[in-house]
matplotlib code that plots the C-alpha trace (Angstrom):
import matplotlib.pyplot as plt

x = [0.0, 2.9, 3.7, 0.1, -0.2, -4.0, -3.9, -1.3, -3.2, -6.3, -4.8, -1.3, 1.8, 0.9, -2.2, -1.3, 0.9, 1.9, 3.9, 7.7, 8.0, 11.1, 11.6, 9.8, 12.2, 11.0, 13.3, 14.3, 11.4, 8.8, 7.0, 8.0, 5.0, 5.2, 8.4, 6.5, 2.9, 1.4, -2.1, -3.8, -4.0, -7.1, -6.5, -6.2, -9.5, -11.2, -9.8, -10.8, -14.3, -14.6, -13.2, -14.9, -18.0, -21.0, -23.9, -22.1, -23.6, -27.1, -29.8, -28.2, -24.6, -23.8, -24.9, -22.7, -19.7, -20.1, -20.4, -17.2, -15.3, -16.3, -14.4, -11.1, -10.8, -10.5, -7.0, -6.5, -7.1, -4.3, -2.3, 0.0, 1.9, 5.2, 4.1, 3.9, 6.7, 9.7, 12.5, 14.5, 15.7, 13.2, 10.6, 7.1, 5.8, 4.0, 6.4, 3.8, 4.3, 7.7, 9.5, 11.1, 9.2, 6.6, 3.8, 1.7, 4.6, 7.6, 9.8, 9.5, 9.9, 13.1, 14.4, 13.7, 15.5, 18.5, 18.5, 18.4, 21.3, 23.4, 22.8, 23.6, 26.8, 28.1, 28.1, 28.1, 31.4, 30.1, 26.8, 28.5, 31.4, 31.6, 34.7, 36.5, 34.8, 36.1, 35.0, 32.7, 29.6, 30.8, 31.3, 27.9, 26.3, 28.1, 26.8, 23.3, 23.6, 24.9, 21.9, 19.4, 21.1, 20.8, 17.2, 16.2, 18.0, 16.4, 12.9, 13.3, 14.6, 11.5, 9.3, 11.2, 9.5, 6.9, 3.2, 0.5, -1.8, -5.4, -7.1, -10.8, -13.3, -15.2, -17.8, -16.8, -17.5, -14.4, -12.7, -10.0, -7.9, -6.2, -2.7, -1.5, 2.1, 3.8, 3.3, 6.2, 6.9, 7.0, 9.6, 11.7, 11.4, 12.8, 15.6, 16.5, 16.9, 19.1, 21.2, 21.6, 21.9, 23.0, 25.2, 26.5, 30.2, 29.6, 27.0, 27.1, 30.3, 31.7, 34.7, 38.3, 37.9, 35.0, 36.6, 39.9, 38.0, 36.0, 38.1, 36.3, 36.7, 39.1, 38.6, 40.9, 41.2, 38.4, 40.4, 42.1, 42.5, 40.8, 41.8, 40.1, 40.4, 37.0, 36.2, 34.8, 34.8, 33.5, 30.7, 29.6, 29.8, 27.7, 24.9, 25.0, 25.3, 22.2, 20.3, 21.7, 20.7, 17.1, 17.2, 19.1, 17.3, 16.1, 12.6, 12.4, 13.7, 11.2, 8.4, 9.4, 8.8, 5.7, 4.1, 4.4, 1.6, -0.8, 0.2, 3.9, 5.4, 9.0, 10.4, 13.5, 15.7, 14.6, 15.4, 18.7, 19.7, 18.8, 20.6, 23.7, 23.6, 23.4, 26.5, 28.6, 27.5, 28.5, 32.2, 32.6, 34.4, 36.4, 38.3, 36.5, 36.9, 37.5, 34.0, 32.7, 35.4, 34.1, 30.5, 31.2, 33.1, 30.4, 27.8, 29.7, 30.5, 26.8, 25.9, 28.6, 27.1, 23.7, 25.2, 27.9, 28.8, 26.5, 24.5, 23.3, 20.5, 18.8, 17.9, 15.3, 16.3, 15.0, 17.2, 20.2, 19.7, 19.4, 22.6, 24.6, 23.5, 24.6, 27.9, 28.8, 27.8, 30.0, 32.9, 32.7, 32.4, 35.3, 37.7, 37.7, 37.8, 40.5, 40.7, 43.3, 44.9, 46.6, 44.1, 41.1, 43.0, 43.8, 40.2, 38.6, 41.1, 40.0, 36.3, 36.9, 39.0, 36.3, 33.7, 35.8, 36.9, 33.3, 32.0, 34.9, 34.2, 30.9, 32.2]
y = [0.0, 2.4, 2.0, 2.7, 6.4, 6.3, 4.7, 7.1, 10.1, 9.0, 7.7, 9.2, 7.2, 6.9, 7.0, 10.3, 13.4, 12.7, 9.6, 9.7, 8.3, 8.0, 9.5, 7.0, 5.9, 3.3, 0.3, -0.6, -2.1, -0.3, 3.0, 6.1, 7.8, 10.4, 11.0, 12.5, 12.8, 16.1, 15.8, 14.7, 10.9, 8.7, 8.8, 12.6, 13.0, 10.7, 12.5, 15.9, 14.6, 13.4, 16.7, 19.3, 17.9, 20.2, 18.6, 16.2, 18.0, 17.7, 15.2, 12.3, 13.4, 10.5, 8.0, 9.7, 9.8, 6.1, 5.3, 7.3, 5.7, 2.2, 2.8, 2.5, -1.2, -0.3, -1.1, 2.3, 3.9, 2.0, 4.5, 4.6, 7.4, 8.0, 6.3, 3.0, 3.2, 0.7, 3.1, 2.3, -1.2, -2.8, -0.1, -0.8, -4.2, -3.7, -3.4, -1.7, 1.4, 2.6, 5.5, 5.5, 2.4, 2.3, 0.1, -2.7, -5.0, -3.2, -6.3, -6.5, -2.7, -2.9, -5.7, -3.6, -0.7, -2.9, -3.9, -0.2, 0.6, -2.2, -0.9, 2.7, 1.7, 0.2, 3.6, 5.9, 7.6, 8.3, 9.7, 12.0, 13.2, 16.8, 18.2, 20.9, 20.1, 18.1, 14.6, 15.7, 15.1, 11.5, 11.2, 12.6, 10.2, 7.2, 8.4, 8.6, 5.0, 3.9, 5.5, 3.9, 0.5, 0.9, 2.0, -1.0, -3.3, -1.8, -1.9, -5.6, -6.6, -5.3, -8.0, -10.7, -11.0, -8.5, -8.5, -6.8, -4.7, -4.3, -1.6, -2.1, -2.0, -5.0, -6.2, -3.4, -4.3, -5.6, -6.2, -8.9, -10.5, -7.7, -9.2, -11.2, -12.3, -11.7, -14.9, -17.4, -17.2, -13.4, -13.5, -16.1, -14.0, -11.0, -13.2, -14.4, -10.8, -10.0, -13.1, -12.5, -8.8, -7.4, -10.0, -11.7, -11.7, -9.3, -7.1, -3.4, -4.1, -1.5, -1.4, -0.4, 2.4, 3.9, 3.5, 5.1, 8.3, 8.9, 11.9, 14.5, 18.2, 19.9, 23.5, 25.2, 22.8, 20.4, 17.3, 18.7, 15.8, 13.4, 11.5, 11.8, 8.2, 6.4, 4.2, 1.4, -1.4, 0.8, 2.0, -1.5, -2.9, 0.0, -0.9, -4.6, -3.9, -1.7, -4.8, -6.9, -4.2, -5.0, -8.8, -9.5, -6.9, -8.4, -7.1, -8.6, -11.9, -12.1, -11.2, -14.0, -16.5, -14.8, -14.5, -18.3, -18.6, -16.7, -17.8, -17.1, -20.1, -18.7, -19.6, -18.4, -21.4, -21.0, -17.2, -17.5, -20.6, -18.9, -15.7, -17.7, -19.4, -16.0, -14.8, -17.9, -20.4, -18.7, -18.8, -21.9, -23.7, -20.8, -17.7, -15.2, -11.7, -8.8, -7.5, -10.9, -11.2, -8.0, -9.2, -12.6, -11.3, -8.6, -11.4, -13.7, -10.9, -10.1, -13.8, -13.9, -10.8, -12.7, -15.4, -13.7, -10.5, -7.7, -7.7, -11.3, -10.1, -8.1, -11.3, -13.9, -17.5, -18.7, -16.2, -17.1, -20.8, -20.1, -18.0, -20.6, -23.4, -21.4, -20.4, -24.0, -24.9, -22.1, -23.1, -26.8, -25.8, -23.4, -25.3, -28.2, -26.0, -23.4, -22.4, -22.6, -19.1, -17.3, -14.5, -16.9, -19.0, -16.0, -14.8, -18.2, -18.7, -15.3, -16.3, -19.6, -17.7, -15.1, -17.8, -19.8, -16.8, -15.6, -19.0, -19.6, -16.3, -17.8, -21.1]
z = [0.0, 0.6, -3.1, -4.1, -5.0, -4.7, -1.3, 0.0, -1.4, 0.4, 3.7, 4.0, 4.9, 8.6, 10.7, 12.4, 12.0, 15.6, 14.5, 14.5, 11.0, 8.8, 5.4, 3.1, 0.4, -2.0, -2.5, -6.1, -8.0, -6.0, -6.8, -4.9, -3.4, -0.7, 1.2, 4.2, 5.3, 4.0, 5.5, 8.7, 9.1, 9.7, 13.4, 13.4, 11.5, 14.0, 17.1, 15.6, 15.0, 18.6, 20.0, 17.8, 16.1, 16.8, 18.4, 20.7, 23.6, 22.2, 23.0, 21.1, 22.0, 24.3, 21.7, 19.0, 21.4, 22.1, 18.4, 17.7, 20.5, 19.5, 16.2, 18.1, 17.1, 13.4, 12.1, 10.5, 13.9, 15.7, 17.8, 20.8, 22.4, 24.1, 27.3, 25.4, 22.8, 22.7, 21.6, 24.8, 25.7, 28.1, 27.6, 26.4, 25.3, 22.0, 19.1, 16.9, 19.2, 18.2, 16.5, 13.0, 11.9, 9.1, 7.8, 9.3, 8.7, 10.2, 10.1, 6.3, 6.0, 8.1, 5.9, 2.8, 4.5, 5.0, 1.4, 0.4, 2.7, 1.2, -2.3, -1.4, 0.4, -2.9, -4.5, -1.5, -2.5, -6.0, -4.6, -2.0, -4.2, -5.1, -6.9, -5.0, -1.7, 1.3, 2.1, 4.9, 2.8, 2.4, 6.1, 6.8, 4.3, 6.0, 9.4, 8.0, 6.7, 10.1, 11.8, 9.4, 9.9, 13.6, 13.4, 11.3, 13.7, 16.7, 15.2, 14.2, 17.7, 19.5, 18.0, 19.9, 23.3, 22.3, 23.3, 21.4, 23.6, 22.5, 24.5, 23.6, 26.4, 27.7, 25.1, 22.7, 19.0, 17.4, 20.7, 20.8, 23.6, 25.5, 25.6, 22.6, 22.4, 19.0, 17.0, 17.1, 13.3, 13.5, 16.3, 14.5, 11.3, 13.3, 14.7, 11.3, 10.0, 13.0, 12.3, 8.6, 8.5, 11.8, 13.4, 10.3, 9.5, 6.5, 8.2, 7.1, 5.1, 2.8, 0.6, 1.5, -0.9, 1.0, 4.4, 3.2, 2.2, 5.5, 6.3, 8.4, 7.5, 9.7, 11.1, 13.6, 16.6, 15.7, 16.7, 19.8, 22.2, 19.7, 16.6, 13.3, 12.0, 11.5, 14.5, 12.4, 15.0, 17.7, 15.5, 14.5, 18.0, 19.3, 16.9, 17.7, 21.4, 21.2, 20.0, 22.8, 25.2, 24.4, 23.8, 27.0, 29.1, 32.4, 31.8, 28.3, 29.4, 32.3, 29.8, 27.5, 30.3, 31.7, 28.3, 27.8, 30.3, 27.9, 24.4, 23.7, 21.9, 21.5, 24.9, 26.7, 25.7, 22.1, 22.0, 23.7, 21.7, 18.4, 19.5, 20.3, 16.9, 15.3, 17.1, 16.8, 14.2, 10.9, 11.6, 13.8, 11.0, 9.7, 10.8, 12.9, 11.6, 13.9, 13.9, 15.0, 17.6, 19.2, 19.0, 20.5, 23.5, 24.0, 24.1, 26.3, 28.8, 29.0, 29.7, 32.4, 34.0, 34.2, 36.4, 38.4, 40.3, 41.4, 38.1, 38.7, 41.0, 38.2, 36.4, 37.4, 38.0, 34.6, 32.8, 34.9, 34.2, 30.4, 30.5, 32.4, 30.0, 27.0, 28.5, 29.1, 25.5, 24.1, 26.3, 25.2, 21.5, 21.5, 23.8, 21.3, 18.3, 18.8, 15.1, 12.3, 12.4, 15.1, 15.4, 15.7, 18.3, 20.4, 20.2, 21.1, 24.0, 25.3, 25.1, 26.9, 29.5, 30.0, 30.6, 33.0, 35.0, 35.3, 36.4, 38.8, 40.5, 41.6, 42.8]

ax = plt.figure().add_subplot(projection="3d")
ax.plot(x, y, z, "-o")
ax.set_aspect("equal")
plt.show()
């Protein structure tokens, strides 16, 4: 529907001008419609009608108000505000209430966004090149791509352990079950995107030619006390860590277990098992590149923090058990598979050492 010009003209890109929506850029093969909303959305029209329609205080005003309010279950009137959104790790529970997402299938939209980022990275230097100017425009473009990559990753992650909240009143027409966990296949679809696009060995990879031209423009003492080289590993790890912030948040892990009691079929052992596979499996039989080395140690250190030290108390017993089980699996797998090259052997030895040190501190 976002590629349907007639639909967008009639309904806009989002349900409300109060949404925090991204710039809508069509992916290759799809028709570009609006970049931004330029008119009130369906929700806005409905809210204005309730707040300002003449005659609502008349003889039949109460019946008209009830009729208007009963429309809240219509899909196009779906709305949530800042009190419910999931922008921060562990905040909110309904992944449909978020910022910088779009469409009724935000997972697919994020995947398309990642495809677009990959395509733009291939020719980013050509797109951002201007003769006689510095390379700052290229740096800015790369930072925008990084932000968009992080946004798509964050949006996707919120569907894992999410619960849809349906706020209809008792016996309201169109009312559904108030709390509905995100379907298992949707959660696994989100995890697959994270594995293949965010945690993968070649995630957000650009060419040496691009990296070697990310030179910031210098004015006066801009870099006093700093260095101007692009911090590529730090940037990538910060994006991946922001996803782990949510997936391994104690509130999210508890909710995964709690929601199994009312319909969630993607349990804690499945989530942590699939996440571990996403972090380790793709290079178990080959060299581990430096980006993945950072990711794997970040992940292991977070698991260790769930079972040892002062941070252990933040996690419920079920989460602690899942973390301990996975740590022992990782230790077993890597201690018998040190790797063929020096760099990989050093990294895996560090992972095993980190696990044993963390577990020994609790013995």
